[in-house]
C-alpha positions as CSV (number, residue, x, y, z in Angstrom):
1,M,0.0,0.0,0.0
2,T,1.3,3.4,-1.0
3,V,0.3,6.7,0.6
4,G,0.6,10.0,-1.1
5,F,-0.9,13.5,-1.1
6,R,-2.4,15.8,-3.8
7,R,-3.5,19.4,-3.4
8,L,-7.2,19.7,-3.1
9,T,-8.8,21.4,-6.1
10,E,-12.2,23.0,-6.7
11,T,-13.3,19.9,-8.6
12,D,-12.6,17.8,-5.4
13,L,-15.2,19.8,-3.4
14,P,-18.2,17.6,-4.2
15,L,-16.1,14.6,-2.9
16,L,-15.1,16.5,0.2
17,Y,-18.7,17.5,0.9
18,E,-19.8,13.9,0.6
19,W,-17.1,12.7,3.0
20,L,-18.1,15.5,5.5
21,Q,-21.6,14.0,5.6
22,R,-20.4,10.6,6.7
23,E,-21.3,9.7,10.3
24,H,-17.8,8.7,11.5
25,V,-16.4,12.0,10.1
26,Q,-19.1,14.2,11.5
27,F,-18.8,12.6,14.9
28,W,-15.4,14.4,15.4
29,W,-15.2,16.9,12.6
30,R,-18.7,18.3,13.4
31,E,-19.2,20.3,10.1
32,Q,-22.9,19.9,9.2
33,E,-22.8,22.3,6.3
34,S,-24.5,22.6,3.0
35,Y,-22.5,22.1,-0.2
36,D,-22.4,25.9,-0.7
37,A,-21.0,26.4,2.8
38,V,-18.3,23.8,2.2
39,V,-17.3,25.7,-1.0
40,R,-17.3,29.0,1.0
41,R,-15.1,27.4,3.7
42,Y,-12.5,25.7,1.5
43,L,-12.4,27.5,-1.9
44,P,-10.5,30.5,-0.6
45,A,-7.6,28.3,0.6
46,I,-7.7,26.4,-2.7
47,E,-7.4,29.7,-4.5
48,G,-4.6,30.9,-2.3
49,D,-6.6,33.6,-0.5
50,E,-6.3,31.9,2.9
51,P,-3.1,30.5,4.5
52,T,-4.1,26.9,4.8
53,D,-2.8,24.1,2.5
54,L,-5.4,21.5,1.7
55,Y,-4.7,18.0,0.4
56,L,-6.4,14.7,-0.5
57,I,-4.9,11.7,1.1
58,L,-4.2,9.1,-1.6
59,V,-3.9,5.4,-0.9
60,D,-2.7,3.5,-3.9
61,D,-3.4,6.6,-5.9
62,R,-7.1,6.7,-4.9
63,P,-8.6,9.4,-2.7
64,A,-8.9,8.1,0.8
65,G,-9.2,11.2,3.1
66,F,-8.5,14.8,3.7
67,I,-5.6,16.5,5.4
68,Q,-4.6,20.2,5.9
69,T,-1.7,22.1,7.3
70,Y,-1.1,25.8,8.2
71,L,1.2,27.9,10.2
72,V,-0.4,28.5,13.6
73,S,0.9,32.1,13.6
74,D,-1.3,32.8,10.6
75,H,-4.3,32.3,12.9
76,P,-3.7,34.6,15.9
77,D,-6.8,33.6,17.9
78,Y,-5.9,29.9,17.6
79,Q,-2.2,30.7,18.4
80,A,-3.3,32.5,21.5
81,L,-5.5,29.6,22.5
82,V,-2.9,26.8,22.1
83,D,0.0,29.1,23.2
84,V,2.7,28.0,20.8
85,E,5.6,30.0,19.4
86,E,6.4,31.1,15.8
87,G,7.5,28.3,13.4
88,V,4.8,25.8,14.5
89,A,2.5,24.2,12.0
90,G,-0.9,22.7,12.6
91,V,-2.4,19.6,11.0
92,D,-5.9,18.2,10.8
93,L,-7.2,15.1,9.0
94,F,-9.8,12.5,8.6
95,L,-9.9,9.2,6.7
96,A,-13.0,9.0,4.5
97,D,-13.7,5.3,4.8
98,P,-14.6,3.9,8.3
99,E,-13.2,0.5,7.3
100,Q,-9.8,2.1,6.9
101,T,-9.7,3.3,10.5
102,G,-8.1,1.4,13.3
103,K,-5.7,-0.4,11.1
104,G,-2.6,1.8,11.3
105,L,-3.3,3.9,8.2
106,G,-3.8,7.1,10.1
107,S,-0.4,7.0,11.8
108,K,1.3,6.2,8.5
109,V,-0.5,9.1,6.8
110,I,0.4,11.5,9.7
111,A,4.1,10.5,9.8
112,Q,4.5,10.7,6.1
113,F,2.6,14.0,5.7
114,V,4.6,15.7,8.5
115,R,7.9,14.5,7.0
116,D,7.1,15.1,3.3
117,V,4.9,18.2,3.5
118,V,5.0,20.0,6.9
119,F,8.7,19.9,7.6
120,V,9.7,20.7,4.1
121,A,9.1,24.4,5.0
122,P,12.4,25.6,6.5
123,Q,10.7,27.9,9.0
124,T,8.7,25.1,10.5
125,H,10.4,23.5,13.5
126,A,7.4,21.8,15.2
127,C,3.9,20.5,14.3
128,V,0.8,20.4,16.5
129,A,-2.6,18.9,16.3
130,D,-5.6,19.1,18.7
131,P,-7.9,16.1,18.6
132,D,-10.9,16.0,20.9
133,A,-9.6,14.6,24.2
134,E,-12.2,11.8,23.9
135,N,-10.9,10.8,20.4
136,H,-8.6,8.0,21.6
137,A,-8.1,6.5,18.2
138,S,-6.8,9.8,16.8
139,L,-4.6,10.4,19.8
140,R,-3.1,6.9,19.4
141,A,-2.5,7.5,15.7
142,F,-0.7,10.7,16.4
143,E,1.4,9.1,19.1
144,K,2.3,6.2,16.8
145,A,3.5,8.9,14.3
146,G,5.8,10.3,17.0
147,F,3.7,13.1,18.5
148,T,3.6,13.5,22.3
149,R,0.8,14.9,24.5
150,F,1.5,18.4,25.4
151,R,-1.5,19.6,27.4
152,D,-5.3,19.7,27.4
153,F,-7.3,22.9,26.7
154,V,-10.9,23.9,26.3
155,D,-11.8,25.1,22.8
156,P,-14.6,27.8,23.0
157,S,-15.1,27.6,19.2
158,D,-16.0,23.9,19.6
159,D,-18.7,24.1,22.3
160,N,-16.1,24.3,25.0
161,R,-15.0,20.7,24.4
162,L,-11.8,19.5,25.9
163,H,-9.0,19.0,23.3
164,T,-5.5,17.5,23.7
165,L,-2.6,19.5,22.2
166,I,-0.1,17.0,20.8
167,R,3.3,18.0,19.3
168,I,6.2,16.7,17.3
169,E,9.5,18.5,16.8
170,R,11.4,18.5,13.5
C-alpha cells in the first residue's frame, strides 16, 4: 500500500462535501454544512486567499481522506488559544472510509505528511494537532506517528469541548 498526497482542487469539493456527511467524520469533525457552505469554507484556501494548504490523502493513488496544514501564527486567535511560538504548523485530517480506520493507516499518513509536506518548510520546527480529548483513536494514531501529548485545553469555538494538544519537533 502506498500513501501520497495531492493538493485539493475545486473539482474535489463535491467529494469533500460527501465525506463530510459521513457519520464517522461528523462525529469528530462536526461540520454539518450545505455544499455551498463547504465551498465558501474551502475554496479561498484552494485559490490561495487563505493561508491553509489542503490535500487529499491518496492510498494506492485513490482518494482516501483529507488533510490540511497551516502555520499556527497565521491564525492569531488559535495561536493564543494553544499558546505556541512562531514556526509551529498545525495539521488536521480524517480518513473517508470507516473501514480504513483502526488499522494503522492514520499513523502512517500522519508520519509521512509531517515528513514530506509540513517539515519541508524551513521555518517550521514543530507541528501540533488538537484532537478532541475523547478521540482516543486519533490520539493513538498521532502518538504512533511520533507526537507527544503536550496539554489539554478547552476550545470555545468547539462548544467548550476538551482537546488535547499534541506536538512533534522537527
